[in-house]
N, C-alpha and C positions, 0 to 999 in steps of 0.2 A: 504494500500500500504506500510505503514511503517513496518508492521509485515513481509511482504514478503521480503522487502529490508533488514531488520535485519537478517532474516533467510539466505538470500543470502550472507550477509557479514560473518556470522558465517561459512557458507559452504566454502567461499573463504579462511577464516582463517584456517580451517581444511585442505583444499587442500594445502595451503602453508606449514603447519606443516608436512603433509605426504610427500610432495616433498623434504623437508629438511631431513626428517628421512629416506627416501628411499636411500639406499647406491649406487644404480646403476646409479643415475644421477650425472653428473659431475658438478663442480662449474660453468663452462661456461654456463650450462643450468639453474641452480638453481637461480643464481643471477638475470639475466634479467627476469626470470619467476616471482620471488618474487617482483621485482620492478613493473612489469605490474600489478600483483594482488594488490599491494599497491596503484597504480594510480587508479585502478577501485574502490577500497574502498574509496579513498578520494573523488572521484566524487559522489559516492553514499551518503556519509556523507554530502557533501556540498548541494546537491540538495534535499535530502529527510529529513535529520535531522536538517540541519541549515536553511532550507526553502529558499534556494537561487533561487528556481524556482518560487516563488510567486511574485506578483506585488509589486512594491515599494522597491525592493532590487537591483535596477539597480546600484546605487552608490557603495555599498559594492562589488557587482560583478565586477564593473569596477576596483576598487582598487585591488581586488584579482587577476584578470587576468593581470593587469599591473605589479603586483609583480611577478607573474609567468613568464611573459615575461622578466622582468629585470633579474630574476634568471637564466632563460634559456640562455639569452645573456651572462651573466657573466660566466656560466659554459662553453659555447662555446668559449668565449674569452680565458679563462684559458687553455682549451684544445688546442687551436690554439697556444698559447704562449709556452706551454710545448712541444708539439709534432712537431712544425714546425721548 
């Protein structure tokens, strides 16, 4: 399974590279597209290469998700402060 995931990550990297190199796409499309591909790759790396899907990794997963929640709340708070 790790070989398939690694090949998929290489493919996603190539897709991101081609999307940036393709001059017909605007920055309004490329930036969110690259961010989505980055999130997918982070999920693959966490679950397959850092073994977060195995038993016994509940505490590190809790800390990771708590950090993601705090980061998301911080970004939303700053966006609210800036644009409201």
